[in-house]
N, C-alpha and C positions, 0 to 999 in steps of 0.2 A: 339614574339609575348605577348603582353598584357592579360593579365585574363580581358575578356571582363569586371567583374565588379567593376574594378580598374581604366574601361576606365570613364572619365568627361563625355563623352559625353552619357555613357549610363546609369550613374550615374542622370543628369537632365533630361533625359527622361525616366527615373525610378520617377523621381519626379512629372512630367508633369502624369505620369499613377497615381500614386495615387495620384493626387489633381481634375483627370475627375471621377473616378470611388467616392471623397468625395461631390462631383458638383454634380452631377448626381446622386445621391440618393436624392438631393431634389430637382428637376425634377417634374414635374406634370405626373403621369403616362401617359398620351400622348405624352410627350417628351422622356419620361426616355426610352420606350419602339423601341423607333425608334432614334433620335439623339442620345439622351444618349448612346444607345448602339454601334450609329455608330461613334461619341468618342473613346468609351471605345474599340471598336473594333481596329479603325488608333494607338492609344497609344500603343496599343501590339505589333502590326503590325512593328511598327516603332522599338522597342525594340530586335525584332528579326531579321530587315537586320540589326542593330548593332553587334547585335553577330554574323551572316551570316558574316558580310563582317571583322571582327575582323577574325575568323574563315580562309577563304578564301584564296585564293593566290594573290601575290600585283597585276595580270592578269585581275582575275575574284572582285578584292574587289572594284573599280570602279561601277560595276552592283549594287549591294550591296547599296552602300552607296548612290547612286542615284536614287533607291527605298527607302529608309529611306528618303531622302528629299523629295520623292512625297507624302509620307503621314505624312510629319510632317506639308504640304503645304493643303493637307483635313486637318486635325487639326485644321488648324489656320484659313482655312476657317468654318469650322464645329461650332468653337468655336465662331465666326461672329456671322452666322447663333442665333448660339443661348440665344446671346445678342440681338438679334433684335429681336427673339420672346418672348424676358424677362426671359426668364427660367434661365439665365443666368446675374449676376447683373453687374451693371461696373465693381465690383469695383474686383470680383473672375474675370471678363474677361480682364484687365487687368494686375493682376496675375498672369494667364495662360497664357497669350499672351509674358510677359516678360522670361518665361520660355522656350517656346517654339519659340522664336526669339534666345535666348538662342541653343538653341539643331539647329537651323537650321544654327547658325553661327561657331559651330566646328563642323556638318558636312559638310561645305563649307570647312574649312580648313582642314578638312581628306581627300577631296575629291581631292582640288587644291596640298597637300602633297604628295597624294599616285600618281597623273598624274605625279608629275614630276621625282618621284621614278621610274615611269616605262621605263619612255623615257632616 
């Protein structure tokens, strides 16, 4: 079992978390405490789920990976809403979504690998 901080998916998710915190600082007061807080919470939940998946036994790992994938999809949805509300610029939206997509791909690969190892 690798140290969770050495996992590529953890590192990319951590970068997403930092970006979300940087970007939400520029949100208006109204959006900072609504959609901004949701973005922050979901990015934290992704990291927590990755940590739990790394610590879990193979039989339980898929549950945590699936949870992380759900939070990633919510991050994607919330970032799109932020862009549509024009509190997140198109440039920042694209940069954030590229990282979110990378996390999603890594989680999918991890899920497939784990599912294959269980059977």
